Each structure stands twice: as structure tokens, then as C-alpha cells.
C-alpha positions as CSV (number, residue, x, y, z in Angstrom):
1,M,160.7,91.1,83.3
2,N,163.2,92.1,80.7
3,P,162.5,95.8,79.9
4,E,163.0,95.0,76.2
5,F,159.8,93.0,76.3
6,S,157.6,95.7,77.9
7,H,155.8,96.5,74.6
8,L,155.1,92.8,74.0
9,H,153.7,92.6,77.6
10,Q,151.5,95.6,77.0
11,L,150.1,94.2,73.7
12,L,149.4,90.8,75.3
13,R,147.5,92.5,78.2
14,Q,145.5,94.6,75.7
15,R,144.6,91.6,73.6
16,L,143.5,89.6,76.5
17,D,141.5,92.5,78.0
18,L,139.8,93.0,74.7
19,I,138.9,89.4,74.4
20,A,137.2,89.7,77.8
21,D,135.4,92.9,76.9
22,H,132.0,91.3,76.1
23,A,130.2,94.7,76.5
24,F,132.3,96.2,73.7
25,R,131.8,93.1,71.5
26,D,128.0,93.2,72.0
27,R,127.8,96.9,71.5
28,D,129.9,97.1,68.3
29,P,130.9,93.7,66.9
30,S,132.6,95.2,63.9
31,A,134.7,97.6,65.8
32,H,135.6,94.9,68.3
33,L,136.7,92.6,65.6
34,A,138.8,95.4,63.9
35,E,140.5,96.1,67.2
36,L,141.2,92.4,67.7
37,Q,142.8,92.3,64.2
38,R,144.8,95.4,64.9
39,L,146.2,94.0,68.2
40,S,146.8,90.6,66.6
41,E,148.9,92.2,63.8
42,A,150.8,94.3,66.3
43,L,151.5,91.2,68.4
44,A,152.7,89.3,65.4
45,A,155.0,92.2,64.3
46,E,156.4,92.5,67.9
47,H,157.0,88.8,68.0
48,Q,158.9,88.8,64.8
49,R,160.9,91.8,65.9
50,L,161.9,90.2,69.2
51,K,162.2,86.6,68.0
52,P,166.0,86.4,68.0
53,K,166.0,87.6,71.6
54,L,163.1,85.6,73.1
55,P,163.6,82.7,75.4
56,P,162.6,79.4,73.7
57,R,159.6,78.9,76.0
58,L,158.2,82.4,75.4
59,N,158.7,82.0,71.7
60,H,156.8,78.7,71.8
61,Y,153.9,80.3,73.7
62,L,153.7,83.1,71.1
63,V,153.9,80.6,68.1
64,Q,151.1,78.6,69.6
65,S,149.0,81.7,70.5
66,S,149.0,80.7,74.1
67,L,148.6,84.3,75.2
68,V,147.8,83.7,78.8
69,K,150.9,81.5,79.2
70,A,153.0,84.1,77.4
71,L,151.8,86.8,79.8
72,D,152.3,84.5,82.8
73,F,155.9,83.9,81.5
74,L,156.6,87.6,81.3
75,E,155.1,88.2,84.7
76,G,157.2,85.5,86.3
77,R,154.3,83.0,86.8
78,A,155.4,80.4,84.3
79,E,155.4,76.8,85.3
């Protein structure tokens, strides 16, 4: 993985982990939603910052919010 994309990788992992955290969602729905929003905004900002440097396929995954595919691409598991 390109080291320049490490923060993007971290944000994708955090967002997907948070989506899967049903215990947090059930315990405190408002806080869970706020954290989802924070991570979504951070991902969007990182996407915009990196956009000129992104491979076209990775950019496509991010534009389409295909987070798992974007993570797979960064981790070398893309189709």
C-alpha cells in the first residue's frame, strides 16, 4: 500500500468497524450516529485531499461509497 494512503486506510477500517459495532449502536444510538457522521466527514475530506493522486479504481470506490472494495483495493485484495 502506498504510505500516502495510510490515513485513508485507517479511516476506512474505523468506519467499517463502527458500522459492525452493534453493541455500541444499541447502547447509545445518538453517540454511534455522531461517530458515524464524524468518520464519514473525515473520509470525505481525506478523499478530496487525495483525489488527484488516487488510482481511478480507488477513486471510483470512494465516490460510490463502496468502502469494503476501497479497503480491499488498499490492502491488495482488489479484483
